[in-house]
N, C-alpha and C positions, 0 to 999 in steps of 0.2 A: 504494499499499500503506500510506503514512503517513497519507493522508486517511481510509482505511478504518479504520486503527487508532484515530484520534481519534474517529470516529463510533461504532465498536464500544465504545470505552471509555465514552463518554457514555451509550450505550444501556445498558450494564452497570451504571453507577452509577445510572441511573434505575430499572432493574429491581430493584436492591438496595433502594433507598429504597421503592419501591412495595411490595416484599415485607415490609420492616420495618413500613411503615404498616398493611398489611393483617393482619399477624401480631399487631400490638400495638393495633389499633384498639379492641378491647374495653377494654383498659387505659386508653387515652386517653379513651374515652367515660365510663368509670366516674370517671376523674379530673375531667373536666369537670363531670359531674353533682354530684359531691361538692363541688367548688369552688363551683359555683353555689349549692348549698344552704348552704354556709358563708357565702358573701357575703350571701345573703338573711337568714341568722340574725344576722350582724354588723349589717346595716342595721336589722333589727327591734330589736335590743338598743340600738342607738344612738338610734333613735326613742323607744324606751321610757325611755331614760336622760334624754333631752331633756324628755320629758313629765313625768317625776318631778322634774326640776330646776324646771320651771315650777310644779308643784304645791308644791314646797318654798318657792319664793319667795312664792307666794300664801298658803301657811300662815304664813310668817314675818310677812307684812304683816298678816294677820288677827290673829296673836298680838299684835303691836304695838298694833293698834287696840283689842283687847280689854283689854290691859294698861292702856291709857289710861283705860278706863271703870271699872276696878276700883281700889279704894282699896288701894294697894300702893306700896312704894318702888321695885319693879323698873322701872317706866317712867322714874322719875327717875334711877335708877342707869344705865339704858340711854342716856338722853339725855345725861347728864353724861359717860359713857364715850365716846359719839359726839363730843361737843363736845371733849373732851380730845384725842381722836385727830385731829380736824380741825384743832386748833391745834398738833399735833406733839408732844404729850406722850405718849410710848409706854413710859416707864419704869414706869408704875404705872396702876392703874385702880381703880374703886370696885366693891365686891361687897356683897351683902346679908349680914347676919349677925343673930344674936340668935335667941332661941327660936322667934320667929314670923317671922323674916326682916323685922323691922321697923326695923332699924338698917342703916346701911351704913358701910363702913370702907375705907381705902386698903390696897390689896394691890399689892405690887411684882411685876414680871414674873417674878421667881423664885418667886413664891408666898408669900413672907414678908409677914406682916402688919406694916404700918408704924406701928402704934399706939404702940409703945414708943419708936421713934426716927424720927419723921417729919422729913424735911428741910424746910427753909424753903420750897423750891420746891413740894414736895408739899402743904404746908399752904396756901400762897397760891393755887396754881392750882386746888386742889380747892375751896377756899372761894369763889374767883371763879366757878368753874363752877357751884357750887350757887346762888350769888346769881343768875347769868344765868338758869338754869333756873327758879328760883322767880319771878324778875321777869317772865319771859315767860309763865309760867302765871298770874300775878296779873293781867297785862294782859288775858289772855283770860278773866278772871274765873272761872277754874276753882278756885283756891285763894287764900288770902291768904298773901302772902309772909312767912315768918318772919324774924326777925332771925337772920342767919347769922354765926357767928364761928368762928375757929380755936380748937378746944379741944385739950387736951393728949392726949385719948384718940382723937381723930379718929373718933369715933362720933357720928352725928347721928340723934336720934330723929325720927320723923315723926308 
């Protein structure tokens, strides 16, 4: 009788599970279909995002190349900012200014213009960076390197 009770119990549990699965199989199938559709959508979005990232990188590269060909201070500002970052200067950067963006100035990370109160480090490192960029450009015969000096306004015409 004990053996029969154990066998009957296993059969009853199996029948209950079978009933639950059969009764809820449409719900399970619907869930699986929706899950697969959502997984495919996520994969599609991830692939689209990756493609857009590649397009963005290509566009930025093309922009940098185009900026080099145009008479503008923006390529110089970008090159100097890259040089400053590579040397560990992260407290300030250069940005373009003036009516035609033909000047550049030192701007601190807080967004404050450093023209009125430039530190000695800001003057020296920006002047040195400008000298390096212009020297490199002069070696490539793209421009003649102007005399660069620290001026009190920290605005450099090009």
